[in-house]
C-alpha positions as CSV (number, residue, x, y, z in Angstrom):
1,M,0.0,0.0,0.1
2,P,1.4,3.4,-1.0
3,M,2.6,6.0,1.6
4,Y,1.9,9.7,1.1
5,E,3.6,12.5,2.7
6,F,1.9,15.5,4.1
7,R,2.9,18.8,5.7
8,C,0.7,20.7,8.2
9,R,0.4,24.4,7.2
10,E,-0.5,25.4,10.7
11,C,2.3,23.8,12.8
12,G,4.8,22.8,9.9
13,A,5.0,19.1,10.8
14,T,5.6,16.6,8.1
15,F,3.9,13.1,8.3
16,T,3.3,10.1,6.3
17,V,-0.1,8.4,5.7
18,Q,-0.4,4.7,4.4
19,R,-3.6,4.4,2.3
20,P,-4.8,2.9,-0.9
21,M,-4.3,4.7,-4.2
22,S,-8.0,5.1,-4.5
23,D,-7.8,7.5,-1.5
24,S,-4.7,9.4,-2.6
25,A,-6.6,12.7,-2.8
26,A,-8.3,12.5,0.5
27,P,-7.4,15.1,3.0
28,A,-5.3,14.1,6.1
29,S,-5.1,15.5,9.6
30,C,-1.8,16.1,11.2
31,P,-0.7,14.2,14.3
32,Q,-1.4,17.4,16.3
33,G,-5.0,17.4,15.1
34,H,-4.9,20.2,12.5
35,D,-6.8,19.9,9.3
36,D,-5.0,22.5,7.1
37,T,-2.5,20.0,5.4
38,V,-1.1,19.7,1.9
39,R,0.2,16.5,0.1
40,L,3.8,16.7,-0.8
41,L,5.7,15.2,-3.8
42,S,8.0,12.5,-2.7
43,V,11.6,12.3,-4.0
44,A,10.9,8.7,-5.1
45,A,7.9,9.9,-7.2
46,L,10.0,12.6,-8.8
47,A,12.8,10.3,-9.6
48,R,10.5,7.7,-11.2
49,G,8.8,10.5,-13.2
50,A,12.0,12.1,-14.4
51,S,13.5,9.0,-15.9
52,G,13.0,8.5,-19.6
53,P,12.8,5.2,-21.4
54,E,15.6,2.8,-21.0
55,P,18.4,3.3,-23.5
56,S,18.6,0.9,-26.4
57,S,21.3,-1.8,-26.1
58,G,21.4,-2.2,-29.9
59,G,24.3,0.3,-30.6
60,G,24.7,2.9,-33.3
61,C,22.7,6.3,-33.5
62,C,19.5,4.5,-34.6
63,G,19.9,1.4,-32.5
64,G,20.0,-0.9,-35.5
65,G,23.7,-0.7,-36.2
66,C,23.1,0.5,-39.8
67,C,25.0,3.9,-39.2
68,G,28.6,3.7,-40.0
């Protein structure tokens, strides 16, 4: 089950919540009981999103070896 990181706008605390992906947009209360929270982007999510397709192992500029 995925974990989502939140930050409380009132006290500044950061915390994680484990919940199903279907509830990813649901609000979360901070451990101090405040309701004004915002979901953060995790470093893992940014790293996965930033990577492109895997490079071809075929070689050459077009991957087929036909370039000389």
